[in-house]
N, C-alpha and C positions, 0 to 999 in steps of 0.2 A: 583486565580480560573483557570486562563489559563495553569497554570503549571499541576494542578490537571487533567484537561481535556487532556493535551497533554500526560500525564503519563498512563492514561487510554485508549488512542487511540490504541495502539497495541492489549490490551485486547478485545476491541470491534472489531477490524478488524479481529483477529483470531475466534472469536465467530461468525462473519458474515461469514466466510468461512466453516463452519461447521466442522473443524479439531480441534482436540485435540492436545494440547502440548504433546510431547513425555514424557513419564515418566521416569526419570533417573533409571537406573538399578544399584542397589547396589551390588558391588562385595564382596564376603564374604573374608575378610582378616583374617588369623589366629591370636589370640592374642599372645602376647609375651610368655605367659604361654603355650600355645599350641606349639608355635614353639620349646621351650626349652624342653617339654615333648617329642616331636618327636625326637629331637636329642639325648636326654638322655635314649631312649629305649634300647640302647647297651651301656653298660657301658666301659669307657676306658680300653684297655687291661692292664693287669698286666705283671709281668715280664715272666711268664711262657708263656702266650699267644705270647707275642712279641717274646719270644726266638723260639718257634715253628713255628711262621710265618717266620722270618727272615731265620731259618735253612731251611725251605721249598723253600723259594724265592731264597736264596743265599748258595748253598749247600758247596761252596768251603771256606766259612768264618769259622773262628774258633767259638766254642760255645760263645754264650752271658754269661758274667760273672756277670754283674749288669745292671739293665735297670730301668728308670723311664719315664712314660708315663704321658702326661697331655694334656688336651684339648688346642688347638691353641689359643683359645679366647673365649668370651661370645658368645654363639651362633653358633659357628663354628662347622662343621662336622668333622673336621680334628683332629688328636692327634698328637702331637710331641713326639718322643721318644728319649731319650738321653741314651745311652748304651756304656758299655765297653766290649771288646773281650777277649776270652782268659783268661790270668793272669792279665790283666788289670782292675783294681779295679776303674778307673776313668771313667767318663762319657764324652769319647772323641768324640764319634761319634753320629749323628742325623739322624733320619729317620721320615718321615710323613706318617702317616697311614690314611686311610679312610674306613668307614663300607660300604661295598658292599654286598647287600642281607644277612644282619645279620651278616656277618664276617668280620674281620679286614684284610685289604690288604695293602700292602706299595705301595705307589704312584710312586715314582721315583726310581725303581728297579736297573736301571743301574748305577746311581750315588751311591746309598747306597751300592751295591754290590763291586763296584770298590774302594770305600772310605775305607772299611774295609779289603780289600785284601792286 
């Protein structure tokens, strides 16, 4: 009986003060589906989009011969593109791209432009 009385003591003390316990505020956390849908609103770039972006970013590089772009991982906003330049048909180079304002941009331009030169 004493245990019950002791456990109810804080409740009576709070009621006696006339103050209400603060109500916990629930933060809205997006579901996994909502997060994935937000990321997938812009499709990964294809070879044409990657080639045009790379040509605009690094005008001194040879044209892209082949390119494959994939998401960096589940839920990632970045895309990793492997590509070959000029006559090279192998995917020897890599570039990471990020969507900015609905368009793809190369994140580390100095490294990508220097690696392909």
